[in-house]
VMD Tcl script that draws the C-alpha trace (Angstrom):
set ca {
  {-3.47 14.22 -13.92}
  {-3.15 11.37 -11.43}
  {-5.93 11.09 -8.73}
  {-4.55 11.43 -5.19}
  {-7.69 11.30 -3.27}
  {-7.17 9.10 -0.24}
  {-9.50 7.15 2.13}
  {-8.01 8.17 5.56}
  {-6.76 11.62 4.90}
  {-9.59 13.45 6.61}
  {-8.94 12.11 10.18}
  {-6.84 14.09 12.57}
  {-3.24 13.01 13.66}
  {-4.44 12.06 17.07}
  {-7.14 9.66 15.65}
  {-4.63 8.29 13.36}
  {-2.44 7.25 16.18}
  {-5.25 5.88 17.94}
  {-6.08 3.79 15.04}
  {-2.50 2.57 14.77}
  {-2.43 1.74 18.37}
  {-5.58 -0.27 18.10}
  {-4.11 -2.11 15.12}
  {-1.00 -2.90 16.95}
  {-3.07 -4.05 19.97}
  {-5.07 -6.29 17.66}
  {-1.81 -7.79 16.40}
  {-0.03 -8.20 19.78}
  {-2.82 -8.14 22.63}
  {-0.42 -9.40 25.28}
  {3.04 -8.22 24.13}
  {2.12 -4.67 23.71}
  {0.57 -3.94 27.05}
  {3.55 -5.83 28.60}
  {5.92 -3.64 26.63}
  {4.16 -0.52 27.81}
  {4.39 -1.78 31.48}
  {8.06 -2.30 31.03}
  {8.52 1.13 29.67}
  {6.63 2.68 32.50}
  {8.68 0.62 35.01}
  {12.01 1.55 33.42}
  {11.23 5.20 33.18}
  {10.07 5.65 36.80}
  {13.19 3.77 38.04}
  {15.55 5.96 36.03}
  {14.12 9.19 37.39}
  {14.07 8.49 41.22}
  {17.79 8.91 41.84}
  {17.02 12.44 42.96}
  {15.30 11.04 46.06}
  {18.11 8.91 46.98}
  {20.54 11.98 46.49}
  {18.36 14.09 48.75}
  {18.24 11.41 51.33}
  {22.06 10.90 51.40}
  {22.71 14.70 51.51}
  {20.20 14.84 54.41}
  {22.05 12.16 56.27}
  {25.29 14.13 55.87}
  {23.57 17.22 56.98}
  {22.31 15.43 60.07}
  {25.61 14.16 60.93}
  {27.17 17.66 60.77}
  {30.68 18.47 61.23}
  {31.15 16.19 64.21}
  {29.74 13.01 62.39}
  {31.99 10.21 61.21}
  {31.90 7.73 58.43}
  {31.17 4.97 60.94}
  {27.96 7.10 62.12}
  {26.45 7.31 58.72}
  {28.02 4.53 56.63}
  {25.21 1.92 57.39}
  {22.49 4.41 56.28}
  {24.25 5.49 53.15}
  {25.26 2.01 52.00}
  {21.76 0.75 52.51}
  {20.45 3.78 50.27}
  {23.11 2.83 47.70}
  {22.13 -0.83 47.79}
  {18.62 -0.07 47.19}
  {19.46 2.30 44.34}
  {21.68 -0.40 42.81}
  {18.90 -3.00 42.94}
  {16.47 -0.38 41.22}
  {19.08 -0.08 38.45}
  {19.49 -3.78 37.95}
  {15.67 -4.26 37.79}
  {15.80 -1.22 35.23}
  {18.44 -3.09 33.14}
  {16.37 -6.21 33.09}
  {13.25 -4.12 32.10}
  {15.29 -2.32 29.49}
  {16.59 -5.56 27.82}
  {13.26 -7.26 27.88}
  {11.44 -4.15 26.32}
  {14.13 -4.03 23.55}
  {13.60 -7.74 22.69}
  {9.91 -7.65 22.75}
  {9.78 -4.33 20.84}
  {11.89 -5.67 18.08}
  {9.25 -8.50 17.56}
  {6.42 -5.90 17.72}
  {7.89 -3.51 15.38}
  {8.94 -6.09 12.71}
  {5.61 -8.05 13.07}
  {3.50 -4.91 12.92}
  {5.32 -3.81 9.62}
  {4.91 -7.36 8.19}
  {1.18 -7.44 8.95}
  {0.60 -4.03 7.62}
  {2.38 -4.91 4.38}
  {0.21 -8.04 4.21}
  {-2.99 -5.90 4.81}
  {-1.81 -3.29 2.11}
  {-1.17 -6.02 -0.34}
  {-4.48 -7.79 0.43}
  {-6.33 -4.57 0.17}
  {-4.50 -3.69 -3.10}
  {-5.55 -7.10 -4.57}
  {-9.27 -6.10 -4.06}
  {-9.20 -2.61 -5.46}
  {-10.81 -1.91 -8.85}
  {-8.72 -1.40 -11.96}
  {-9.77 2.20 -11.86}
  {-7.48 2.64 -8.78}
  {-4.37 1.61 -10.70}
  {-5.42 3.62 -13.78}
  {-5.57 6.85 -11.69}
  {-2.70 6.43 -9.28}
  {1.02 6.45 -10.00}
  {2.53 2.91 -9.49}
  {5.72 4.32 -8.22}
  {3.74 6.17 -5.61}
  {1.90 3.03 -4.58}
  {5.30 1.25 -4.38}
  {6.65 4.11 -2.09}
  {3.98 3.19 0.70}
  {5.59 -0.26 0.85}
  {9.09 1.16 1.19}
  {9.54 4.74 2.37}
  {6.26 5.05 4.29}
  {6.82 1.64 5.99}
  {10.34 2.81 6.92}
  {9.20 5.97 8.57}
  {6.67 3.94 10.45}
  {9.32 1.54 11.61}
  {11.28 4.54 13.06}
  {8.33 5.85 14.78}
  {7.20 2.60 16.37}
  {10.71 1.28 17.37}
  {12.29 4.66 18.30}
  {10.24 7.72 18.60}
  {6.92 6.61 20.37}
  {8.94 4.42 22.99}
  {11.33 7.40 23.64}
  {8.40 9.92 23.87}
  {6.56 7.51 26.30}
  {9.50 7.18 28.47}
  {10.04 11.00 28.54}
  {6.38 11.69 29.26}
  {6.51 9.27 32.11}
  {9.82 10.77 33.28}
  {8.12 14.28 33.09}
  {5.29 13.15 35.36}
  {7.57 11.24 37.86}
  {9.81 14.25 38.04}
  {6.94 16.69 38.58}
  {5.60 14.74 41.60}
  {9.20 14.63 42.92}
  {9.46 18.42 42.49}
  {6.27 19.17 44.36}
  {7.26 16.59 46.93}
  {10.45 18.73 47.48}
  {9.46 22.43 46.77}
  {6.36 23.85 45.36}
  {7.88 27.33 44.68}
  {10.87 25.93 42.79}
  {8.37 23.97 40.80}
  {6.25 26.99 39.73}
  {9.61 28.45 38.36}
  {10.30 25.31 36.25}
  {6.57 25.19 35.14}
  {6.87 28.73 33.89}
  {9.91 27.85 31.86}
  {8.00 24.76 30.49}
  {5.09 26.76 29.31}
  {7.46 28.81 27.25}
  {8.99 25.60 25.94}
  {5.53 24.14 25.06}
  {4.66 27.37 23.21}
  {7.57 26.90 20.76}
  {7.00 23.18 20.50}
  {3.39 23.74 19.34}
  {4.30 26.65 17.05}
  {7.15 24.84 15.37}
  {5.73 21.29 15.23}
  {2.44 22.37 13.55}
  {4.53 23.76 10.53}
  {6.80 20.76 10.58}
  {3.91 18.32 10.38}
  {2.54 19.99 7.35}
  {5.68 19.90 5.43}
  {6.77 16.47 6.46}
  {3.35 15.07 4.89}
  {4.24 17.01 1.61}
  {7.61 15.53 1.87}
  {6.31 12.01 1.82}
  {3.79 12.93 -1.19}
  {6.67 14.44 -3.08}
  {8.89 11.54 -2.43}
  {6.14 9.17 -3.84}
  {6.01 11.37 -6.95}
  {9.76 11.23 -7.61}
  {9.72 7.54 -7.15}
  {6.79 7.14 -9.46}
  {8.50 9.21 -12.03}
  {11.76 7.36 -11.80}
  {9.91 4.04 -12.02}
  {8.12 5.24 -15.11}
  {11.30 6.43 -16.78}
  {13.29 3.28 -16.08}
  {10.42 1.29 -17.66}
  {10.40 3.58 -20.77}
  {14.19 4.08 -20.98}
  {14.36 2.78 -24.60}
  {11.70 5.26 -25.60}
  {13.52 8.09 -24.07}
  {16.62 7.24 -25.83}
  {14.89 6.73 -29.29}
  {13.22 10.20 -29.12}
  {16.26 11.74 -27.59}
  {14.28 12.94 -24.56}
  {17.02 12.82 -22.09}
  {17.15 16.46 -21.51}
  {13.31 16.82 -21.24}
  {13.20 13.81 -18.79}
  {16.01 15.43 -16.74}
  {14.05 18.63 -16.63}
  {10.86 16.98 -15.52}
  {12.67 15.00 -13.06}
  {14.52 18.14 -11.64}
  {11.12 19.82 -11.06}
  {9.80 17.00 -9.16}
  {13.13 16.65 -7.14}
  {13.31 20.46 -6.48}
  {9.64 20.19 -4.99}
  {10.93 17.37 -2.79}
  {13.78 19.38 -1.86}
  {11.68 22.46 -0.95}
  {9.33 20.32 1.10}
  {12.02 18.46 2.90}
  {14.09 21.61 3.53}
  {11.04 23.59 4.99}
  {10.07 20.54 7.09}
  {13.61 19.87 8.46}
  {14.26 23.69 9.07}
  {11.30 23.72 11.47}
  {12.53 20.43 13.18}
  {16.17 21.60 13.47}
  {15.23 24.94 14.85}
  {13.22 23.38 17.69}
  {16.09 21.29 19.47}
  {18.65 24.19 20.00}
  {16.02 26.52 21.01}
  {14.66 24.24 23.69}
  {18.10 23.17 24.80}
  {19.05 26.75 25.52}
  {15.71 27.50 27.29}
  {16.63 24.55 29.46}
  {19.98 25.85 30.33}
  {18.49 29.34 31.22}
  {15.92 27.69 33.48}
  {18.69 25.67 35.28}
  {20.43 29.07 36.06}
  {17.12 30.64 37.18}
  {16.30 27.77 39.43}
  {19.81 27.81 40.88}
  {19.42 31.67 41.54}
  {16.07 31.26 43.09}
  {17.10 28.40 45.21}
  {20.19 30.39 46.53}
  {17.99 33.39 47.39}
  {15.55 31.10 49.39}
  {18.54 29.63 51.16}
  {20.07 32.93 51.94}
  {16.89 34.43 53.41}
  {15.67 31.20 55.03}
  {12.54 31.61 53.02}
  {9.49 29.35 53.85}
  {9.18 26.38 51.70}
  {5.80 24.72 50.65}
  {5.93 21.04 49.71}
  {4.09 17.82 50.00}
  {6.70 16.59 52.35}
  {6.52 19.61 54.52}
  {10.31 20.02 54.51}
  {11.99 23.36 54.92}
  {14.30 24.85 52.25}
  {17.96 23.43 52.54}
  {20.91 22.25 50.59}
  {19.48 18.74 50.49}
  {16.60 20.07 48.47}
  {18.29 22.79 46.22}
  {21.15 20.59 45.00}
  {18.75 17.60 43.90}
  {16.25 20.06 42.50}
  {18.82 21.50 40.09}
  {19.49 17.84 38.84}
  {15.67 17.30 38.57}
  {15.28 20.63 36.55}
  {17.91 19.44 34.22}
  {16.42 16.00 33.79}
  {12.82 17.51 33.55}
  {13.84 19.85 30.67}
  {15.99 17.11 29.23}
  {12.98 14.89 28.98}
  {11.00 17.65 27.10}
  {14.01 18.07 24.65}
  {13.82 14.43 24.12}
  {10.10 14.68 23.17}
  {10.89 17.49 20.69}
  {13.84 15.82 19.22}
  {11.51 12.85 18.29}
  {8.74 15.08 16.98}
  {10.12 15.26 13.35}
  {10.28 11.37 13.26}
  {6.93 11.20 14.66}
  {5.55 13.71 12.17}
  {7.20 11.67 9.46}
  {5.77 8.44 10.79}
  {2.32 9.98 10.89}
  {2.58 11.01 7.31}
  {3.73 7.52 6.35}
  {1.07 6.04 8.45}
  {-1.67 8.09 6.82}
  {-0.48 6.93 3.46}
  {-0.46 3.30 4.52}
  {-3.87 3.34 6.07}
  {-5.11 5.51 2.95}
  {-4.34 2.26 0.88}
  {-5.56 -0.16 3.35}
  {-8.71 1.84 3.69}
  {-9.46 2.15 0.02}
  {-12.86 0.85 -0.83}
  {-12.55 -2.59 -2.42}
  {-14.26 -3.52 -5.55}
  {-17.81 -4.07 -5.13}
  {-19.08 -7.52 -5.75}
  {-22.66 -8.33 -5.13}
  {-22.68 -11.47 -7.49}
  {-23.97 -14.63 -6.19}
  {-24.02 -16.78 -9.25}
  {-20.84 -19.00 -9.35}
  {-18.96 -21.09 -11.80}
  {-18.63 -24.84 -10.77}
  {-17.31 -27.98 -12.36}
  {-20.26 -29.89 -13.63}
  {-21.35 -33.11 -15.41}
  {-24.58 -34.41 -17.15}
  {-26.39 -37.16 -15.37}
  {-28.07 -40.00 -17.11}
  {-31.53 -38.22 -17.13}
  {-29.86 -35.21 -19.01}
  {-29.80 -33.04 -15.76}
  {-26.69 -31.01 -14.84}
  {-25.10 -31.55 -11.37}
  {-22.14 -29.99 -9.64}
  {-19.00 -32.27 -9.10}
  {-15.59 -32.04 -7.42}
  {-13.33 -33.18 -10.31}
  {-12.52 -31.12 -13.23}
  {-14.60 -32.42 -16.24}
  {-13.95 -29.75 -18.80}
  {-17.70 -28.72 -18.39}
  {-18.72 -25.77 -16.37}
  {-22.07 -24.56 -15.21}
  {-23.49 -21.53 -13.62}
  {-24.75 -22.30 -10.07}
  {-27.68 -20.18 -9.60}
  {-29.31 -19.95 -6.21}
  {-32.81 -18.70 -6.19}
  {-33.94 -16.53 -3.11}
  {-37.69 -16.87 -3.83}
  {-38.01 -20.75 -3.18}
  {-34.47 -21.49 -1.95}
  {-33.73 -23.82 -4.88}
  {-30.49 -24.05 -6.98}
  {-30.29 -24.44 -10.62}
  {-27.39 -25.37 -13.00}
  {-27.05 -23.76 -16.36}
  {-24.29 -25.10 -18.61}
  {-21.67 -22.46 -19.61}
  {-22.19 -21.85 -23.35}
  {-20.47 -18.59 -23.92}
  {-23.44 -16.48 -25.11}
  {-22.67 -12.83 -24.38}
  {-25.14 -10.07 -25.09}
  {-25.09 -6.19 -24.52}
  {-28.33 -4.16 -24.59}
  {-28.30 -0.47 -24.86}
  {-25.10 -0.15 -22.95}
  {-23.83 3.43 -21.89}
  {-20.66 3.99 -20.15}
  {-18.50 6.83 -18.89}
  {-14.95 6.75 -17.01}
  {-15.63 10.26 -15.78}
  {-18.98 11.86 -14.98}
  {-20.66 13.66 -17.73}
  {-17.93 12.41 -20.34}
  {-19.69 9.49 -22.06}
  {-17.41 6.91 -23.72}
  {-19.97 4.33 -25.09}
  {-23.43 5.27 -26.43}
  {-26.33 2.80 -26.79}
  {-24.19 -0.24 -27.53}
  {-26.25 -3.22 -28.50}
  {-24.61 -6.58 -29.75}
  {-24.42 -10.34 -29.19}
  {-22.05 -13.05 -29.58}
  {-23.66 -16.50 -29.89}
  {-21.67 -19.61 -28.57}
  {-18.72 -20.25 -30.75}
  {-18.90 -16.98 -32.76}
  {-15.98 -14.89 -33.47}
  {-16.90 -11.12 -33.09}
  {-14.28 -8.54 -34.04}
  {-14.19 -4.83 -33.09}
  {-12.40 -2.35 -35.40}
  {-12.29 1.37 -35.25}
  {-9.75 4.09 -34.61}
  {-7.93 4.59 -31.32}
  {-10.21 5.77 -28.74}
  {-13.24 4.43 -30.42}
  {-14.35 2.20 -27.38}
  {-13.15 -1.22 -28.53}
  {-11.14 -2.10 -25.39}
  {-13.68 -0.47 -23.19}
  {-16.56 -2.85 -24.39}
  {-14.21 -5.83 -23.31}
  {-13.42 -4.13 -19.97}
  {-17.18 -4.09 -19.34}
  {-17.83 -7.65 -20.29}
  {-15.26 -8.81 -17.58}
  {-16.43 -6.07 -15.13}
  {-13.26 -4.14 -14.75}
  {-15.71 -1.23 -15.01}
  {-19.40 -1.31 -14.56}
  {-21.86 0.09 -16.94}
  {-23.75 3.40 -16.44}
  {-26.92 2.22 -18.09}
  {-28.20 -0.89 -20.01}
  {-27.66 -4.62 -19.34}
  {-25.00 -7.32 -20.21}
  {-26.00 -10.83 -20.12}
  {-23.88 -13.96 -20.05}
  {-25.76 -17.08 -20.89}
  {-28.93 -15.18 -20.22}
  {-27.67 -14.13 -16.57}
  {-27.16 -10.49 -15.85}
  {-23.34 -10.11 -15.16}
  {-24.07 -8.18 -12.13}
  {-25.38 -11.31 -10.51}
  {-22.14 -13.40 -11.37}
  {-19.36 -13.32 -8.87}
  {-16.49 -11.25 -10.49}
  {-13.92 -14.03 -9.82}
  {-16.02 -16.58 -11.40}
  {-17.01 -14.38 -14.41}
  {-13.34 -13.59 -15.02}
  {-12.32 -17.19 -14.66}
  {-14.67 -18.00 -17.66}
  {-12.85 -15.42 -19.78}
  {-9.42 -15.67 -21.31}
  {-7.74 -12.37 -22.16}
  {-4.60 -11.85 -24.38}
  {-3.52 -8.25 -24.25}
  {-1.25 -6.27 -26.45}
  {1.12 -5.73 -23.47}
  {2.44 -8.91 -22.15}
  {3.28 -9.36 -18.41}
  {5.53 -12.22 -17.36}
  {6.47 -12.86 -13.79}
  {9.68 -13.80 -12.22}
  {9.91 -17.50 -12.40}
  {10.41 -20.30 -14.90}
  {8.71 -20.60 -18.28}
  {6.62 -23.38 -16.89}
  {5.53 -21.16 -13.97}
  {4.36 -18.53 -16.33}
  {2.38 -20.80 -18.38}
  {0.85 -22.46 -15.36}
  {-0.25 -19.03 -14.14}
  {-3.27 -19.53 -16.31}
  {-4.31 -22.49 -14.17}
  {-2.27 -23.37 -11.02}
  {-3.39 -26.93 -10.85}
  {-2.39 -27.60 -14.46}
  {0.11 -30.50 -14.89}
  {3.41 -30.09 -16.70}
  {2.08 -32.09 -19.63}
  {-1.09 -29.84 -19.81}
  {1.32 -26.72 -19.83}
  {3.34 -28.19 -22.62}
  {0.24 -29.20 -24.59}
  {-0.94 -25.50 -24.22}
  {2.50 -24.25 -25.37}
  {2.30 -26.52 -28.37}
  {-1.18 -25.22 -29.17}
  {0.05 -21.65 -29.03}
  {3.14 -22.42 -31.16}
  {5.48 -21.59 -28.21}
  {6.81 -25.03 -27.78}
  {9.51 -24.72 -30.54}
  {11.18 -21.75 -29.32}
  {10.94 -22.88 -25.51}
  {12.79 -26.06 -26.31}
  {15.61 -24.08 -27.75}
  {16.01 -22.05 -24.57}
  {19.09 -22.89 -22.35}
  {16.97 -24.80 -19.78}
  {13.72 -25.36 -21.86}
  {10.64 -25.12 -19.73}
  {12.77 -24.65 -16.54}
  {14.46 -21.35 -18.09}
  {14.14 -18.52 -15.52}
  {12.53 -15.38 -16.62}
  {13.13 -12.01 -14.95}
  {12.21 -8.36 -15.68}
  {9.05 -9.22 -17.53}
  {10.99 -11.75 -19.76}
  {13.53 -9.29 -20.88}
  {15.68 -12.14 -22.41}
  {12.84 -12.93 -24.75}
  {11.62 -11.30 -27.80}
  {8.17 -9.46 -27.95}
  {6.75 -12.13 -30.14}
  {8.06 -14.98 -27.75}
  {6.51 -13.21 -24.62}
  {3.23 -12.89 -26.52}
  {3.38 -16.68 -27.49}
  {3.86 -17.45 -23.66}
  {0.96 -15.04 -22.91}
  {-1.28 -17.02 -25.30}
  {-0.08 -20.33 -23.90}
  {-1.12 -19.09 -20.53}
  {-4.60 -18.54 -21.72}
  {-4.71 -21.87 -23.46}
  {-4.05 -23.84 -20.43}
  {-6.88 -22.03 -18.65}
  {-9.06 -23.43 -21.36}
  {-11.71 -20.67 -21.13}
  {-15.11 -20.97 -23.07}
  {-14.92 -17.21 -23.99}
  {-11.84 -15.42 -25.12}
  {-10.83 -11.71 -25.61}
  {-7.93 -10.99 -27.99}
  {-6.99 -7.39 -27.54}
  {-4.48 -6.39 -30.12}
  {-2.74 -9.96 -29.49}
  {-0.64 -9.86 -32.65}
  {0.11 -6.19 -33.14}
  {3.58 -6.36 -31.55}
  {4.58 -9.62 -33.57}
  {6.50 -9.78 -36.79}
  {4.80 -11.19 -39.83}
  {6.49 -14.65 -39.69}
  {5.62 -15.07 -35.91}
  {2.16 -13.74 -36.51}
  {1.41 -16.69 -38.82}
  {2.63 -18.99 -36.07}
  {0.52 -17.24 -33.48}
  {-2.47 -17.01 -35.73}
  {-2.38 -20.82 -36.26}
  {-2.19 -21.42 -32.57}
  {-5.07 -18.85 -32.00}
  {-7.21 -20.28 -34.69}
  {-6.81 -23.79 -32.98}
  {-7.55 -22.06 -29.67}
  {-10.80 -20.33 -30.91}
  {-12.39 -23.50 -32.16}
  {-15.67 -23.95 -30.34}
  {-15.31 -20.70 -28.19}
  {-16.82 -17.36 -28.17}
  {-14.11 -14.94 -29.12}
  {-13.98 -11.21 -29.03}
  {-11.21 -9.81 -31.32}
  {-9.75 -6.28 -31.16}
  {-7.42 -5.53 -34.08}
  {-5.93 -2.71 -36.06}
  {-4.87 -5.03 -38.78}
  {-7.92 -5.71 -40.62}
  {-6.29 -8.85 -42.26}
  {-6.66 -10.51 -38.96}
  {-10.41 -10.23 -38.59}
  {-11.60 -11.21 -42.18}
  {-12.75 -14.68 -41.04}
  {-14.71 -13.16 -38.06}
  {-18.45 -14.17 -37.95}
  {-19.32 -10.58 -37.21}
  {-17.26 -7.33 -37.65}
  {-18.37 -4.36 -35.58}
  {-17.22 -1.03 -36.70}
  {-16.98 1.54 -33.82}
  {-16.52 5.35 -34.02}
  {-16.37 7.67 -31.08}
  {-18.25 5.14 -28.84}
  {-21.07 4.25 -31.28}
  {-21.67 1.17 -33.53}
  {-21.67 2.56 -37.04}
  {-21.50 -0.70 -39.03}
  {-21.74 -4.51 -38.39}
  {-21.81 -7.44 -40.54}
  {-19.45 -10.17 -42.00}
  {-16.35 -9.12 -44.05}
  {-18.15 -9.66 -47.29}
  {-21.22 -7.93 -46.12}
  {-19.38 -4.82 -45.03}
  {-17.42 -4.67 -48.21}
  {-20.62 -4.81 -50.23}
  {-21.90 -1.83 -48.19}
  {-18.98 0.19 -49.30}
  {-19.07 2.21 -45.94}
  {-16.38 3.09 -43.54}
  {-15.01 -0.61 -43.37}
  {-14.77 -0.66 -47.06}
  {-12.81 2.63 -47.15}
  {-10.59 1.29 -44.39}
  {-10.09 -1.94 -45.93}
  {-9.36 -0.80 -49.46}
  {-7.46 2.34 -48.44}
  {-5.08 0.71 -45.79}
  {-4.73 -2.43 -43.59}
  {-3.80 -0.49 -40.59}
  {-6.17 1.84 -38.55}
  {-4.38 4.79 -37.23}
}
mol new
graphics top color blue
foreach p $ca { graphics top sphere $p radius 0.5 }
foreach p [lrange $ca 0 end-1] q [lrange $ca 1 end] { graphics top cylinder $p $q radius 0.2 }
display resetview
């Protein structure tokens, strides 16, 4: 079961929106307030025509039946001119808002993607082992897109509508408090439905985003393993599993949109009913010449009732606009939560302070740090006690003392592991799948931290070594190769970005990859895509070994490096690896016992414990489990 525990899931929607606003304000400290000011100005201007309508009707009423156009034209044209000027300013504000908002929206998405990627780069391996890769990818695509809709469309529209609601409210009480009370009673009813329906919608829109991530994760997994699906004729089973996830997505989306689609028509009709009620109440007040309470102190008249009807329509229309955007806001909040969940994940802890530097020997035999690459590395060890710094040449001496480890609490994987690898030694791990071979190497490079015991590297506790520097000193060739989109040369240079073309070619020759590379259409400039799909498994592995060779690490870990290679290619690879291993400390994990015979030490593991250790000849002489494995079969299953 994948782990879906998230870093920001505990905070409320309001706090999440506040966090988003602060983040955007940090990105655009000037542009964002300016955009809000433009929205406020534009919204106020768009909602004041009612005042001009009331003023024009009042002018006509004052003129009475005996008045002529000449008597009132100047006053009416003056009011119209002011209104036209306001609309021109509104148009300018609207245009400026649109242009600035486009920059803010796309810029915010760009920066959030960068923050997500930067955060992801700092996460421990455990996060990727316990979360679906497709679900993580969904945060970069679907969740970012829902946030885009919320930032560019929903929030500005809601802000405009809310400002419009406030503006119209003050205009209403300026005209007539009794009619305002009638409108507010209708609004209370509308608010009740919005709160009731939006709450359910929010819950199911978050489920929809989560279900969408699961569907994408499953689809990504099936695309990667499509050959396996076809080999085992699991198309029907895969279809059934996909349908199950897709049905769940349908259910969550259906229920979320049912809530959202119910709200709009309901509020629209309440608004229409409220319009009729205001017209009736206004007519009654006019007929009976009822007193009118207002801020302006005006008595009830046609010049108040007619504009008030338009105000009522605009007032409820703004509320409808808010409700129409709620589903997009809810989806945006769900996406925003998942985005910040990734950003807020706790990064890999690194309290190390010992670093790896280029070094050289001075004439007096002391070791000093230098800028240029000397093919000699040293551990730079600052001492807090006296403020001194010492340099220890990197030798490749790795020792484990009484190491215990568990991936999950109370489920130990390794028990009391003690072993050592002297500089230049080749240490092999053998044992059945799940015995703990790869786990030991994961602890050496601190992909995971031990529960108990100590691991020392050249006498230094690896907890004191910065993880980047520790891993820079370790070359790892995995069973599963990973090649990136780019040329063959780019993929080899991935081992050391400052390596020259000549150094990359020398590494390829050492690994035995040069021969097939030269036969490629463009040689070292041949483009690779889709994890080197145009190469054989053996060729991909040779490139992976060349990538490690160019890094020139003093310690190497070969994790099933030849298990996916045919016998002929294995002989080529083995020669390359033998050349590569000269003078280095090497840890080898292999199922093929024939590949570990020349190891200095062979360690046999069983259920996380060391049960045998010694050279090939020594273990055969003991006639223990290694002897049984070696004489019974060359493959460990």
